[in-house]
N, C-alpha and C positions, 0 to 999 in steps of 0.2 A: 410557428416554425421550431420542430424539437430537433435540437443540435446538442453534440455533446462537446465540453471544452476539455482538452487535454491540456496541462500545465507542466511545465519541463522546467528544473531550476538546476539542469545539468543531470547528473544521474543519482538516483534513480527517479523514475517518472512518479508523481502521486496524479492520479484522476480526482479525486476529492477526499474533503476529510471528515464527511458525515457518513460512512459507510453503512453500519448499523442503523442507524437513525433515520437515514433515506432508503433503506432497503435497496442498496443500489450495486447489487451483485451484476446486473445486466450490463450496466456501464462498464465495469471493470472487465468482463468478459470482452466487451465490444472493444474496448482499448487495447486488450492484449491481443485480439486477433487481427486489429489494423495495425497495431506497432509492430507485432510479431517479437515481441521481447519478453526474456525471462526476468527482467527486472521490473517488477510492477508490485507495487503497495498502496494499498487503501488503509486508513487508519479512521478509528471512533472518534467523537468527541472526548474531549478530556484524557487523550491518549498522547503520548510522545515517542518518537521514533529517531534514534540517533544513528547517524553515519558517520562513517571515516572513509576517506578513500572509495567513497560510493558503496562501500558493503555495510550491511546492518549491523551495529555493535550493541545497541540496549534499546529496550522499548520499557514504556510504562504505562498503567492506566487500563482502560478497557479493551482494546482490541487492535491488533495489526493483522492485515489480512493479505495475503497473494494465492494468486493462481499459479499451482504447479504442475505441469503434466495434464492439464484440464481439469485439476480438482482444486477448489477453494479450501484452502487451508487457513486456521487461526495460528499465527505465529506465537509460540509460548513466550511469555514474559521473560527478557534476558537482563539480568542486572548489569549493571557496570561493574568492570574488573578494577580493582587498584593495581596499577602498574608501577 
């Protein structure tokens, strides 16, 4: 049986954390289509994505990806801002 697991810890959803290593674009596209959400993120191994109030605030490491308007985009590294 070939099934997909969708994990939710609130907002945003992550569908897995080995995106490039598992060549998992089809899994992300399936999740976006099934859940009809614009808040979708996948991360590579050795990568961090930091959220505040459900919004991506900073990233570090190999790669954070998202489907935006049907196009897979790699989100540029966003450094923490000192406030």
